Structure formats: structure tokens, C-alpha cells
C-alpha positions in Angstrom: 30.2 16.6 -2.5 30.6 19.7 -4.2 29.5 23.3 -2.4 30.4 27.0 -3.2 27.5 28.8 -2.1 29.6 30.8 0.9 32.5 33.1 0.8 34.7 30.8 2.7 34.4 27.7 0.4 37.5 25.8 0.2 40.2 27.4 -1.8 37.8 30.1 -3.1 36.4 27.2 -5.5 34.2 25.2 -3.7 34.3 22.4 -0.8 34.6 18.8 -2.1 35.3 16.6 0.9 33.5 18.3 4.2 32.2 21.8 4.2 34.3 24.5 5.9 31.3 25.1 7.6 31.3 21.6 9.2 28.7 20.1 6.9 29.5 16.5 6.1 29.1 15.0 2.5 25.8 13.2 3.1 24.1 16.2 4.5 25.3 18.2 1.3 23.8 15.3 -1.0 20.6 15.8 1.0 20.5 19.5 0.6 21.0 19.3 -2.7 18.3 16.5 -3.3 15.9 18.5 -1.2 16.5 21.7 -3.8 16.1 19.5 -6.5 12.8 18.1 -5.2 11.5 21.6 -4.4 12.5 22.6 -7.9 10.1 19.6 -9.1 7.3 20.6 -6.7 7.4 24.2 -8.1 6.6 22.9 -11.3 3.3 21.5 -10.0 2.8 24.3 -7.8 2.8 26.5 -11.1 0.5 24.3 -13.0 -2.0 24.4 -9.8 -2.0 27.8 -9.8 -2.6 28.1 -13.4 -5.9 25.7 -12.5 -6.8 28.2 -9.7 -5.7 26.0 -6.7 -3.1 27.1 -4.4 -2.0 25.8 -0.8 -0.8 28.3 1.9 0.8 25.4 3.9 2.8 24.3 1.0 4.0 27.8 0.1 5.3 28.0 3.9 7.1 24.5 3.9 8.9 25.6 0.5 10.2 28.6 2.1 11.2 26.7 5.2 12.9 23.9 2.9 14.9 26.3 0.9 15.7 28.2 4.0 17.1 25.0 5.8 19.9 24.7 3.1 21.0 28.1 3.9 24.6 28.1 5.2 24.8 27.0 8.6 21.3 26.5 9.3 20.6 22.6 9.6 23.3 20.0 9.6 21.0 17.2 10.7 20.3 14.5 8.3 17.2 13.4 9.8 15.6 16.6 9.4 16.4 16.7 5.4 15.1 13.1 5.2 11.7 14.5 7.1 11.7 17.4 4.6 12.0 15.1 1.4 9.5 13.1 2.7 7.0 16.3 2.9 8.2 17.6 -0.5 7.7 13.7 -2.0 3.8 14.2 -0.2 3.2 17.5 -1.8 4.2 16.3 -5.0 1.9 13.3 -5.5 -1.0 15.2 -3.8 -0.6 17.9 -6.8 0.1 15.0 -9.3 -3.4 14.1 -8.6 -4.7 17.4 -8.0 -3.4 18.7 -11.5 -4.1 15.6 -13.6 -0.1 15.8 -14.7 2.8 13.8 -14.2 5.4 16.6 -15.0 8.7 14.8 -13.7 8.4 11.4 -15.4 9.3 7.8 -14.2 12.1 7.2 -11.8 12.1 10.7 -10.1 9.9 9.7 -6.4 12.2 10.0 -3.6 9.1 7.8 -1.8 10.4 4.9 0.0 14.3 5.2 -0.2 16.7 4.8 2.4 18.8 7.4 3.7 21.8 5.7 1.7 19.7 5.7 -1.4 18.6 9.3 -0.8 22.3 10.4 -0.7 23.0 8.5 -3.8 20.4 10.4 -5.4 21.2 13.6 -4.3 24.9 13.4 -5.8 23.4 12.8 -8.9 21.4 16.0 -8.9 24.0 18.4 -7.7 25.8 21.5 -8.7 28.2 19.8 -10.9 25.9 16.8 -12.1 25.8 18.4 -15.6 29.8 18.9 -16.9 28.8 19.9 -20.0 26.6 22.7 -19.0 27.8 25.9 -20.1 29.8 28.0 -17.5 27.7 31.3 -17.2 24.5 29.2 -17.5 25.5 27.2 -14.2 26.5 30.3 -12.5 23.4 32.3 -13.3 21.4 29.3 -11.9 23.3 29.3 -9.0 23.2 33.2 -8.3 19.4 32.8 -8.9 19.1 29.8 -6.2 20.9 31.4 -3.8 19.0 34.6 -4.0 15.8 32.8 -3.6 17.4 31.0 -0.5 17.8 34.6 0.9 14.6 35.5 -0.2 13.0 32.1 1.3 14.8 33.2 4.6 13.1 36.8 4.8 9.7 35.2 3.6 10.0 32.8 6.6 10.5 35.5 9.1 7.9 37.3 8.0 5.2 34.8 7.9 6.1 34.1 11.7 5.0 37.3 12.5 1.9 37.1 10.1 3.1 39.0 7.3 2.8 37.1 3.7 2.2 38.1 0.4 1.4 35.5 -2.4 3.4 37.1 -5.0 6.6 36.2 -3.1 5.7 32.6 -2.9 4.8 32.9 -6.6 8.3 34.3 -7.3 10.2 31.4 -5.4 8.1 28.5 -7.4 8.7 30.5 -10.9 12.8 31.3 -9.8 13.1 27.7 -8.8 11.1 26.1 -12.0 13.0 28.3 -14.1 16.2 26.5 -13.2 15.3 23.4 -14.7 14.6 25.2 -17.9 17.3 24.8 -20.8 15.7 27.2 -23.4 16.6 29.8 -20.7 19.7 32.1 -21.8 22.2 34.5 -20.0 19.8 37.6 -20.7 16.8 35.7 -19.5 18.6 34.2 -16.1 20.0 37.8 -15.5 16.4 39.3 -15.7 15.3 36.7 -12.9 18.3 37.5 -10.9 17.4 40.9 -10.7 13.8 40.1 -10.1 14.6 38.1 -7.3 16.2 41.1 -5.9 12.7 43.0 -6.3 10.3 40.4 -4.8 13.1 40.6 -2.2 12.3 43.9 -1.4 8.9 43.0 -0.9 9.6 40.1 1.4 12.1 42.6 3.5 9.3 45.2 3.9 6.9 42.4 5.0 9.5 41.6 7.4 10.1 44.9 8.6 6.2 45.6 9.3 5.9 42.4 11.0 8.9 43.5 13.3 7.8 47.1 13.9 4.1 46.2 13.9 4.7 43.6 16.8 7.3 45.3 18.6 7.5 48.9 17.9 9.9 50.9 16.1 13.4 50.5 17.4 14.6 53.4 19.5 18.4 54.4 20.1 19.3 52.3 23.2 22.3 52.0 25.4 23.0 48.2 25.6 25.9 46.9 28.3 28.3 44.4 27.1 29.2 43.3 30.3 27.4 40.8 32.8 25.2 40.8 35.8 25.5 38.3 38.5 23.2 35.6 38.2 21.6 32.7 36.3 21.9 33.4 32.2 20.3 32.4 28.8 22.2 33.6 25.8 20.1 33.6 22.6 21.5 33.8 18.9 20.5 33.8 15.7 18.0 36.3 14.3 14.0 35.5 15.5 12.5 38.3 17.6 9.6 36.0 18.3 11.7 33.3 19.6 13.3 35.7 22.1 9.9 37.2 23.2 8.8 33.7 23.9 11.3 33.2 26.0 11.4 36.2 27.6 7.9 35.8 28.6 8.7 32.3 30.0 11.6 33.1 31.9 9.9 36.1 33.6 10.2 36.1 37.5 12.6 33.1 37.7 15.7 35.0 38.3 17.3 34.2 34.8 18.7 37.4 32.8 18.7 36.8 29.1 21.3 38.2 26.8 22.1 38.4 23.0 24.5 37.3 20.8 25.6 37.9 17.3 22.9 39.4 15.1 20.4 39.5 18.1 21.8 42.7 19.3 19.5 45.0 17.6 16.4 43.2 19.5 17.6 45.5 22.8 15.9 48.5 20.7 12.6 47.4 20.3 9.9 48.7 22.9 8.1 45.4 22.5 11.3 43.7 23.9 13.2 46.0 26.0 10.4 46.4 28.3 11.6 43.0 30.2 13.3 44.0 33.2 15.4 40.7 32.7 16.4 41.7 29.3 20.2 42.5 30.3 22.5 43.0 27.4 24.4 41.6 24.8 27.3 39.0 24.9 30.0 38.2 22.5 30.4 39.0 19.0 29.8 37.4 15.6 28.9 33.9 14.4 32.0 32.3 13.8 33.4 33.3 17.4 30.7 31.3 19.1 32.8 28.3 20.0 35.2 30.4 22.4 32.2 32.8 23.5 29.8 29.8 23.8 32.4 28.0 26.0 32.6 30.7 28.4 29.4 31.5 28.8 27.9 30.4 32.5 24.6 29.4 31.3 22.2 28.0 28.7 22.3 29.0 24.8 19.5 29.1 22.6 20.2 29.0 18.8 17.3 30.7 16.6 17.2 30.8 13.0 20.9 30.1 11.4 24.5 30.4 12.3 25.3 27.4 14.2 28.7 25.7 14.4 29.8 22.4 15.6 29.2 22.7 19.5 32.2 22.0 21.5 31.9 18.9 24.2 32.3 21.6 26.8 28.8 23.1 26.3 27.2 20.6 24.0 25.0 19.6 27.0 23.6 23.3 27.4 22.9 24.5 23.7 19.5 24.2 22.2 18.0 24.8 18.8 14.8 25.6 17.7 13.0 26.5 14.6 14.8 25.4 11.5 18.3 25.0 13.2 19.6 21.7 13.8 22.7 19.9 14.7 22.9 15.9 15.2 22.9 14.9 19.0 21.6 18.7 20.1 18.5 19.3 22.0 15.9 20.9 19.7 12.7 22.7 21.2 10.1 22.0 18.8 7.1 23.9 17.2 5.5 24.1 20.4 8.2 26.5 21.7 8.3 25.2 25.2 11.4 26.8 26.4 11.4 24.5 29.8 14.2 22.6 28.9 16.3 25.5 28.2 15.1 27.3 31.6 16.0 24.3 33.6 19.5 24.1 32.1 20.3 27.7 32.8 18.8 27.2 36.7 21.2 24.4 36.8 24.5 26.2 35.7 26.6 28.2 37.8 25.8 31.4 35.9 27.8 35.0 36.4 29.2 35.1 39.7 29.5 38.8 39.6 28.9 41.8 38.0 31.1 42.9 35.2 31.5 46.4 33.4 32.8 45.8 29.9 31.4 49.2 28.4 28.3 49.8 25.9 27.2 50.2 22.8 24.2 51.9 20.9 21.7 50.0 19.0 18.2 51.0 17.4 19.1 53.2 14.7 16.6 51.9 12.3 15.0 53.7 9.7 12.3 55.6 12.1 15.2 56.7 14.4 17.3 57.9 11.5 14.7 59.5 9.5 13.1 61.3 12.7 16.4 63.4 12.8 16.6 63.6 9.0 16.2 67.4 8.9 19.4 67.5 11.1 21.2 65.4 9.0 20.3 67.3 5.9 21.2 70.8 7.6 24.6 69.2 8.7 25.3 68.0 4.9 24.2 71.1 3.5 26.1 72.9 6.3 29.6 70.8 5.6 29.7 69.1 8.7 28.6 66.0 7.1 30.7 65.6 4.3 30.0 61.9 3.4 28.0 58.5 4.2 29.5 55.0 4.3 27.4 52.0 4.4 29.6 49.3 5.8 27.9 46.2 6.5 27.1 43.0 5.7 28.3 39.1 6.9 31.1 38.6 9.2 33.2 35.6 8.7 36.5 33.8 9.9 38.3 34.0 6.8 41.4 36.4 6.6 41.1 39.6 5.0 37.9 41.0 7.1 40.3 43.2 9.2 39.9 45.2 6.1 36.4 46.5 7.8 38.0 47.5 11.0 40.8 49.6 9.2 38.3 50.9 7.0 36.1 52.7 10.1 39.3 53.3 11.7 40.4 55.4 9.0 36.9 57.4 7.7 37.3 60.9 8.2 35.8 62.4 11.7 33.1 64.5 9.3 32.1 61.4 7.8 28.6 59.3 9.1 28.8 55.4 9.1 25.9 53.3 8.7 26.4 49.8 9.4 23.8 46.5 9.8 24.4 42.8 10.2 27.2 41.1 12.1 30.0 42.6 9.6 29.5 45.5 12.3 31.4 43.3 15.2 34.3 44.2 13.9 34.2 48.0 14.9 30.8 47.9 16.7 32.2 49.2 20.2 34.5 51.8 18.6 33.8 55.2 20.3 33.5 57.2 17.0 32.1 60.3 18.5 29.5 62.6 17.0 28.4 65.2 14.5 26.4 68.1 16.1 24.6 65.4 18.1 24.4 62.6 15.4 26.4 59.7 16.3 29.1 58.9 13.7 28.3 55.1 13.8 24.6 54.2 13.3 23.5 50.5 13.8 20.6 50.1 11.4 20.1 46.6 12.5 20.2 42.9 11.6 21.0 42.0 8.2 16.9 41.5 8.4 16.7 45.0 8.5 18.5 45.6 5.1 15.0 47.3 4.5 15.6 50.0 7.2 19.0 51.0 4.9 17.4 50.9 1.9 14.8 53.4 2.9 17.2 55.6 5.0 19.1 56.3 1.4 15.9 56.7 -0.7 14.4 59.2 1.8 17.7 61.3 1.4 18.0 60.9 -2.1 14.3 62.6 -2.2 15.5 65.1 0.4 18.0 66.2 -1.9 16.2 65.8 -5.0 18.6 63.4 -6.6 19.1 59.4 -7.2 20.6 57.3 -4.7 24.0 56.9 -6.9 24.1 61.0 -6.7 24.3 60.8 -2.7 27.7 61.4 -1.0 27.3 57.6 0.1 29.8 54.6 -0.8 28.3 50.9 -0.1 31.1 48.8 0.8 29.9 45.3 1.8 31.2 42.1 3.3 29.2 39.0 2.2 29.3 35.2 3.8 26.0 33.7 2.9 22.6 33.7 0.9 20.8 36.5 2.6 23.8 38.7 1.6 23.4 37.3 -2.3 19.6 38.5 -2.2 20.6 41.9 -0.8 23.0 42.6 -3.2 20.2 41.4 -5.7 17.9 44.1 -4.5 20.5 46.7 -4.5 21.3 46.0 -8.0 17.3 46.0 -9.3 17.2 49.5 -7.3 20.0 50.2 -9.9 22.9 51.0 -7.3 26.1 51.4 -8.8 29.5 51.3 -7.4 29.0 49.1 -4.5 32.6 47.3 -2.9 32.2 43.8 -2.3 34.5 41.4 -0.1 36.5 39.9 1.2 36.5 38.1 -2.1 34.4 37.9 -4.8 31.8 34.6 -4.9 33.3 31.5 -6.1 29.8 30.9 -8.3 30.1 33.9 -10.4 31.8 33.3 -13.8 34.1 35.5 -15.3 31.7 36.4 -17.9 28.8 36.9 -15.5 31.3 39.1 -13.1 31.8 41.3 -16.6 28.0 41.8 -17.0 27.9 43.3 -13.3 30.6 45.4 -13.8 29.9 46.8 -17.2 26.4 47.3 -16.0 26.7 48.3 -12.1 30.2 48.9 -11.8 30.5 46.6 -8.9 34.0 45.5 -7.9 36.2 44.1 -5.0 37.6 45.7 -2.2 41.1 47.1 -2.6 43.2 48.8 0.0 41.5 51.2 2.7 43.7 53.9 1.3 42.5 53.3 -2.6 38.8 52.9 -1.5 38.6 55.9 0.6 40.5 58.1 -2.4 38.2 56.8 -4.5 35.0 57.4 -2.1 35.7 60.8 -1.0 37.6 62.1 -4.5 
């Protein structure tokens, strides 16, 4: 196997024996084969589109298939066999509909055993062509990882009924482009930036789905302790799954807690109306083994961020949606959470109330822009000197304490916007306020990056300047492919001087990095002292 799509990849170069995430070599090969198969399907989808035919069900399938290969989503080889088989069915159907054979002989996965599929997957992996130009490989992988993030956002939005054919069209076009040997560095750079542009539309759709279904998030106090009684912990990102679980547990004497990226759910009126939706438990995804072990109830994983379960809670963790781990009970598309509920009722639950303080959530774009006049007055009056956007994915690799230390050292006349699970390095710190405006504003999940973009562009409009001219520093942490596509979106918008850490992506070649530095002045994080001095002049 060879995989270097995440920040924690082995030795900063690539996982070759087993994934740092826990991915086994056979799963890695099946994921590579699925991506390769979807590239082939994309060629047929483009041909069908030219002939006036499209299949919405297939559009959604492609996003689900690509999303399933994102880091820490699905580790179950049987599920990948099913996805590969579905992809093959779509290819054969379009082959007949379009009257073409675009892939040539011996490219079918039909009828092959798992061992044969794994062997085939090993032959089409990232390093399958050792003679491929390093910069071309780098940009192709950057485009693929951007599309993985884009597909995730498109899938989230589609679950809530918000879709745009333009997004699906680019997924096909972008994947097919990675098979085109005539495309050079400039072509691929353009496609990567185009991926960022299309992702803004996908994030807009997701924002419309979340706010249209559950209302705009409101500043909300969220307890970090526990309430005596039976409990279910929900991790991942999916608001719809949480809503369905809240509906199915109403009146059953079970309290629902969020974990990780589900924390911002407490700010949505349509979710916090449930009286048994209690509080937040734990921190970021990489701490789940210890935190899940200590949680005295059932656990539901939605969308992504699962790690290998410990034996101590293997019988009380459940997956749903695209998440999968071999041997872990899975709740299917019917979303009947009865097994989760029954397990929660059988568990001991929390013996007593505990008070571990509170945090604030719900500072999405509507809440922040609702006090924009106060923010603008505070800037003009000198009370607010600078804004820092400190957010992104968290991880277990050493070096991420930088983000905690940075937030601690940011002067008291500065406001900190944060989002995604990187905030768990500092989310519970009491940083005070400036004229009634909290210094630490939690914008939401990584899925809510659109909110951060809208806040920044609204402030720029208010001050009649560009985003790059604002007293704003963007300091990001990254781990997986949603972070990759958000970065591409920021670059498409022309935002410069972004600091990225804790390390730069292993899949970015030196020449491609030079292009990013020369055009966007993107660079790695340094020391807290150096970066604050540069940001504040």
C-alpha cells in the first residue's frame, strides 16, 4: 500500500505497511481501486452528459463512493466490494446507453474475488506509474483530495435535499482530468482552483440545508458535564442523523450528548428544542478511544472520524451512513436506531450529575453579522485591533500544542474566530469579551467554513476593502481532505498569507509548493512569537 492523503502520514512521506489511521493494506487497495473505477465511470458520465443524459442517483452514488475513501470514514472491506460492484454496474449501463467503450478490454471488476480486487487495486495506486512526473502526480493527488472534500460537502447537502448539477458535473470532470496525460502543470493548477470555486457552491448548499432545516445557529451555552441517567453519545458531523435520534429517543429517559464536531449542533433551534439534548462530552476525534471507553452509554458514529474501537466499548458503538468498521454494528438507510436505544437502556448511564463548566456555541454567520455594527465600531474605535481565524482539523501528531499556545498569547484586544475540531485545543478557555463581544467565537463545524467566508467578506465590504486588507490573520491546522478543499476555496478567493500546519502536505511537491508560495504567500506555521509578530506588525 501507499497512502499520504492525511497530515499524520507515516514519517511525513507515506504509509506503506498499515495506515496511521488504522487502514489495512487490503482496504487501502480497495479504496484505490474504487477511486480508479469512479474515474472510469466519470468518463462515461461526461459522454452521457454530452448526449443529454444524466442519472441523479448515479451523481449521488459517485459522491458517496468518493467520500467513503476520505480519511477515517470506512474501514470495512466488504462495504468497498459493494461500492466497486455498484460502480461497475453503472459503467456497464452507460457503456450501452452511450454506445461507447471508453476503457478498453480487461478493465472490468465484475465477478472478481476480494483477493483479485485487492491485486487490481495495488496496480492502480498512487505510485502505480513510477515514471510519472512528480509535479503532475502532486497536482493530480491535490485535485483528487480536493474532490474528496467536495464530495463530502455535496453528500451532506444532498442528505438535506440541496443539490446542484454543476457540483456533480465538476466531480466527473475533475476525476476524469486525472486520467488525461495531455494536461500539464498549469492546467492542473487551474482545475485545483476550480475545485475550490465549486466547493464554495457545495458549502453554500450545505449551509442552506442546515439553516433552512434547523434554523440559524444562536449563541448557546453548552454544559460540558453530565446529567444522571441513561445516555447516547453522537459523534461525526451529520445533523439529520442527530435529529432522527432525538425524535426516536424522546420520552425514553435517555439524554443525548455530542462529541467532536457535533458540538455546534447545540446552537440550532430545530435541534436544541429537544429537552433531552443535554450537553457536550469529550473533545476531538483523535481522543475518542479514551473518551468513548469512559462514556457509560451507547455511541453513534455519523459521517466520519471513526478509529479502531477498543474491546471495552466495541459492543456499544454503532455506525451509520458511510461510516464503517469491520464487526461494528451498522444502522442502515432506514435509520432505525432501535439497537442504539436498546443498548443505551441496558448500559449503566451516568450515576450522578457532574459540573465541568460550559462553553459557548452558535456563532455562525447570522449571529456574528447580527452584531456587525458593534464589531465595526469596535474596530474603528480601536477596541478591536485584529482578528485571528484559528481553525481546522485536529490530530494526535506532536506539534499541535502550537495552536493552544497561540490562542493563549493572542493579545486581549484581538478577536479569535474558530471552527472545526481544531478548536478543541482551546475551546474551553475563558478569554473574556470586548465590549460585550466574546473574544472567542465558535463559527461551527468544518462543514461551516462557508460561514467564516461570509463573515470575512462582509467585514471587507463594510470597510470597503479586500479580505487581504482586513486586520485578519488566517492560521489553519489540517488533517484530512475536507481541509484540503477548504484551502483550495480560500485560494480561489485570492486570500493570501495563510499559515498552515502543523506540517505541510506530503503530497505537495517542492515545485508545486513554490507555485503556492509565489502566488499566495502560503507558508508553514513558525513559532508562536514569530507568527504573532508578523501578524500584528
